[in-house]
N, C-alpha and C positions, 0 to 999 in steps of 0.2 A: 421472564426473565430476574423479577427483583427476586425470585425463591431460587434461579439455579448461581451456584456458590462454586467461585471456583478461585486456585489455591496456592494460584504461581504469580509469578511477574510480567509485567511489559517495562521495557525501557520508554518512557515518554519525557520528553524536554529534558533527558541527561540524568531524569532520578529513574529508580529502580521500585515501582509501585507495583505493588499487589494487590491482588483483583479485589478482593474486598475497600480496597480502599482508591481504587481509581476514584477520580474525583466529576464532577459535572462540565469541568472545559474539556474531557478526554474525548470525545465523541465529536462535539464540535470544532475543536482545535483540527484535531485530523481529516476530519471534511474540507476546512478550510488551508489545509495545507497542501492535500492532496489532490486535489481539481485546477484546471488549470483555470489562471485568475479569467482571463476575457469570458471563459463559462462562468466563472461566482459574479461575476460583474452583473453580464445579461442576465441570469437569473435572480438576482438580489435587485436588478431594475424595475423585471419584470412584478415581484413580489410588492416592490412598493410602491410602483404604478397601481396597481391591482389595488392593492388599501385604502390611496388615497382616492381611485374612481370610489372606493364600497360607502368611504367616506360621504364625498360631494351627495352620491345615487344610493344611498341603502336598498328602496323598493326597487329602485328597478335589476341589483344581482340579484334580488331573491326570488325574484318570479321571472325573469330572465333564462331559460334553460341555459346557453351557451353561458350567461355573465354566472350563473352560480353554479355551473360544472369548474370554472377558474378559480371562485373562492371553493370549491372542492379541492382544491391543486395542494393551497395554501396550505390548509387541512391534515392531507396526507404528507409533507413534506412537514410541518412542525411538532402537531400533535403526536409523533411516535419518538422523536427529539426529547419533544417537554416529555415525555411520559417515563423516560429509562432518566433523567433527570430527577422529576421525584419521587420516582419510584426508585431511587439508588440501584440501579441494574448493572451490572457487573461485565459491561463491554471492554474488550480488548483485542487483543490481531489490529489495531487498524480499525476506522466502524464499517468492519465487513457484518457487525450484525445489524446494520444501518441503511445497508447496500439497497432495498427494500423503497428508500425513500427517495434514490437520486432520479426514477421517471417522473415523479414528479416536483422536481428541480427543473429541470429539462424542461415538461410543457408552461410551467413557467417563467421560462427564460425564451420560448418559445411566443406569449402572449407578447413579453416583453420587445423584443425584435421587432412584433408586429408594430406596434403601437411610436417604438423609433426611427421606422421607416416612412410612418410620416414625415419626421420630419426632411427638413436642409443637408442632416449632416448622412442619410444612406449610403448615397457612394460610401464614404473615408468610414461606416461601419463596417460595411461587409469586405472593406481590405484589412481595414483592422483581423476580423473573423479568418480571414484568405489565412491569411501569414500567420495566426495563431494557432489555426486549425492544423499546418502545414507544419511548423512545430511540433507540436504537439508527434504528428504522423513519423517525422523523422525519430522522434526520442522515440516511438512505439518500434517501426522499425533496426533503428539501430543495436537498440538496447532487446532485441529479443532472442529468448524468453523472460526476460527478468521486466519488459516493462511495467511490467504491476510495481516494482521500483520507481515510483515516480513522485515527486512534490516539486510544486514549484518556486517562485520567485522568492514568496517569504519566507524560505528557511533555506535558500540552496545557498551556499558560498564555497568559494574555491581556496578554503583551508581543508587540508588534509586528513579525511576519515572524519569529517564535520557531524554528518549524519548519520553516521555508525555510533558517535558517543553520544547522540540526541535519542534516535526512533527505532522501536525492529524495523528493518528490511526483508530480508527473505527468510520473514522467519518459518515459515512451512518444510524449508532447505529442500528446494525444489533444486536450487544449483550444485545438490548435492548432483545430480547426473552427473551432466559437464565434466565436474570434477574425477568422478570413475571413470568416465571413457576415455578421458585423458590416462588417467591412471594405465588403465588398461594397453593404449596406442602408444606407451613408452614406456612401458613394463611390461618386457612379456615369461615375465615370468607364470609357473604357471599356479602359483597360488598367492591372491597375493591378501596380508592384511593389512585392516583398515579399521583406525576407533578415530570414533565423532565425538568431539564433545558433546553432542548427540547424537546417542547410538539408533536412533530410529529414523530419522530423514537415509541414513548408510542403508539399513532393511529396505523400506519401502521403494529407493529408489532402483534397487539395484531389482529390485520386479519388472521392471521396463526394460533391464536388457536384456538380450541375447541370453540364451540360457546356458550358451558355451559359457559368453562375459559374463552367469550371474556363480556360475561353478567355481570362476576364479579365483569370486570376490567371496574374503572372510573379513566377516563382522565380531570382531573383536575387543575385551574390555580391557584391558591390559596394553600397559603402552611401551612396556619391553620387548615385546613379540613384537609390536608396531611396524609395519613398514611406513606410514601415511598417517597421520592426523588430519581431519577434514574439520572446521569450524563453520557455522554459519553464522557466530557471535550472538546465537540465541541467550539471551542470558547470564550472555561475558560479553560484552562489548567491550572490554580491556583485551590489550594484545595480552599476547601470550608469554610465556619466557621460554619458546625455544626462540635460537636465533634467527637474525630475516633472512644467513645464508639459507636457513635448509629452508627457504617457500621454493614450492617450487610453480606453482599454480596460483592462481589468485581471476577471481573477474571482480571489477567495480563497475558501477556505475554512480555518477555524478560524485566522484573522484573518494567514492566512500565503496570499500570489501564488502560483498555480501556474503565472499566464497575466497577462504587461502587456506591453502594446503602444505604442511611441511613434509617437506618428506626425513624419516626418521634417520631410515638404513638406507 
């Protein structure tokens, strides 16, 4: 990862940052803002308790297999993150290059829960977990298939387009499929010319459509002949010059647009 170079840009904290210039905060920040707060609290509680117990009785944690495994979870979680920082690895598209460290963090959370359940606050902790998990499940179901565009309360805001202006949202452009399905349903023309701010999502999502619908979609490069303009705001978080009256379809998550379609003709 330290030898792989990526020349494009990401939107991070409201700034367009080159892949070569992504700092050490990138992976950590994305981890902290894209996981539910309760999960983070439990995971870091387990980590802190484990470190505390190890300092008190280091020998027992090195000789006992079960305790030693718990120490390994810290290593499997923290070491890859530390290596990417020291090696100046070029991370991008949220923290997807580090998803493999998440199971270890969950195991640390389970350890933390095991210890917290020994206290008198067990019932209160269970209630908080139940409510938090329910809220996350509600978000996932109500925003399907864009449940990956999740941000916790650390960065949520009621301000319109707050997240869109600060972070990459639907960076793969999977929302283009729903957009094309809307266009196909509302426009009965035999051929529909679509241009995207990034045209690759138009092409790749069209492959998912039925063959007869795929033949109607024409991926064009010229706005002069395009019927619709698609954008998922990747590399262009700003609004476009088209008037709002031309917006015919949009998808919003947490009050921020992940897809906007302008009808040009």
